[in-house]
C-alpha positions as CSV (number, residue, x, y, z in Angstrom):
1,M,-31.6,-14.7,-95.1
2,S,-28.7,-16.1,-93.3
3,K,-30.2,-15.3,-90.3
4,Y,-32.9,-17.9,-90.6
5,W,-30.1,-20.5,-91.1
6,S,-29.4,-23.4,-88.3
7,E,-26.4,-23.8,-86.1
8,I,-25.6,-26.6,-88.8
9,T,-26.5,-24.7,-91.8
10,K,-24.1,-22.0,-90.4
11,S,-21.3,-24.3,-89.7
12,I,-20.7,-25.6,-93.0
13,E,-17.5,-25.1,-94.5
14,P,-18.1,-24.1,-98.3
15,Y,-16.0,-26.4,-101.1
16,V,-13.2,-25.3,-102.2
17,C,-12.1,-26.0,-105.3
18,G,-9.1,-27.6,-106.4
19,E,-5.8,-26.1,-108.0
20,Q,-6.5,-25.4,-111.6
21,P,-3.6,-25.5,-113.3
22,K,-2.8,-22.3,-115.7
23,D,-0.5,-23.8,-118.1
24,K,-2.4,-25.1,-121.2
25,K,-0.1,-28.4,-121.5
26,Y,-2.2,-30.0,-118.6
27,I,-5.4,-32.2,-119.3
28,K,-7.6,-31.0,-116.3
29,L,-8.7,-34.4,-115.4
30,N,-9.6,-33.1,-111.3
31,T,-13.6,-31.1,-112.5
32,N,-15.3,-33.2,-114.9
33,E,-14.6,-31.1,-118.0
34,S,-14.1,-32.4,-120.8
35,P,-10.6,-30.9,-122.5
36,Y,-12.2,-31.5,-126.0
37,P,-14.4,-29.4,-127.7
38,P,-18.3,-30.7,-128.7
39,S,-18.3,-32.7,-131.9
40,P,-20.2,-31.0,-135.1
41,K,-22.8,-33.9,-134.6
42,V,-23.7,-32.4,-130.7
43,L,-23.9,-28.9,-132.0
44,E,-26.3,-29.4,-134.9
45,A,-28.3,-31.4,-132.7
46,I,-28.0,-28.7,-130.4
47,K,-29.0,-26.2,-133.1
48,N,-32.0,-28.8,-134.3
49,A,-33.3,-29.2,-130.7
50,A,-33.4,-25.2,-130.1
51,N,-37.2,-25.1,-131.5
52,G,-40.7,-24.3,-129.7
53,E,-40.5,-27.3,-128.0
54,L,-37.3,-26.7,-126.0
55,R,-39.5,-24.1,-123.5
56,L,-41.1,-27.2,-122.6
57,Y,-40.4,-29.8,-119.6
58,P,-39.3,-32.9,-121.0
59,D,-41.4,-36.4,-120.5
60,P,-40.9,-37.5,-116.8
61,D,-41.1,-40.8,-117.9
62,C,-38.4,-40.3,-120.4
63,D,-40.6,-43.3,-122.2
64,E,-39.1,-42.5,-125.6
65,F,-35.6,-42.1,-124.5
66,R,-36.1,-45.8,-122.5
67,K,-37.8,-47.4,-125.5
68,A,-34.7,-46.2,-127.7
69,I,-32.2,-47.9,-125.2
70,A,-34.8,-50.9,-124.9
71,E,-34.8,-51.1,-128.4
72,Y,-31.0,-51.0,-128.7
73,Y,-29.6,-53.8,-126.4
74,N,-33.1,-55.6,-127.0
75,L,-34.4,-55.2,-123.5
76,S,-38.1,-53.9,-122.7
77,K,-38.3,-50.6,-121.6
78,D,-39.7,-51.3,-118.3
79,E,-36.2,-52.6,-117.3
80,I,-34.7,-49.1,-118.1
81,F,-34.6,-46.8,-115.2
82,I,-33.4,-43.3,-116.0
83,G,-32.3,-40.9,-113.2
84,N,-31.3,-37.4,-112.6
85,G,-27.8,-37.8,-112.6
86,S,-25.7,-40.9,-110.6
87,D,-26.6,-39.7,-106.7
88,E,-30.6,-39.8,-107.6
89,V,-29.9,-43.3,-109.5
90,L,-27.6,-44.5,-106.5
91,A,-30.6,-43.0,-103.9
92,F,-33.3,-45.1,-105.8
93,S,-31.0,-48.4,-105.6
94,I,-30.2,-48.5,-102.0
95,F,-33.8,-47.5,-100.8
96,N,-35.1,-50.0,-102.9
97,F,-33.2,-52.9,-101.0
98,F,-33.1,-51.1,-97.6
């Protein structure tokens, strides 16, 4: 497959992870990982979600999620923007203004 890569792609250096301390007395903050296990409520929610609908794609408009956030913050669901991570949210924000 690499024979089809452009010269630019071939020249890209792969990401090298930072030092990962083996000593458990340190809390790693450089890898965006939580040093704590998930709460029992999260584990229960995951178990409850593992039903027949888990195999389906979610609603691309996130209507129920946007509605819940809007109700919590006393907003309209049209004022809520949901994206696939901060990169997408920032990209749409920039495209909106430039």
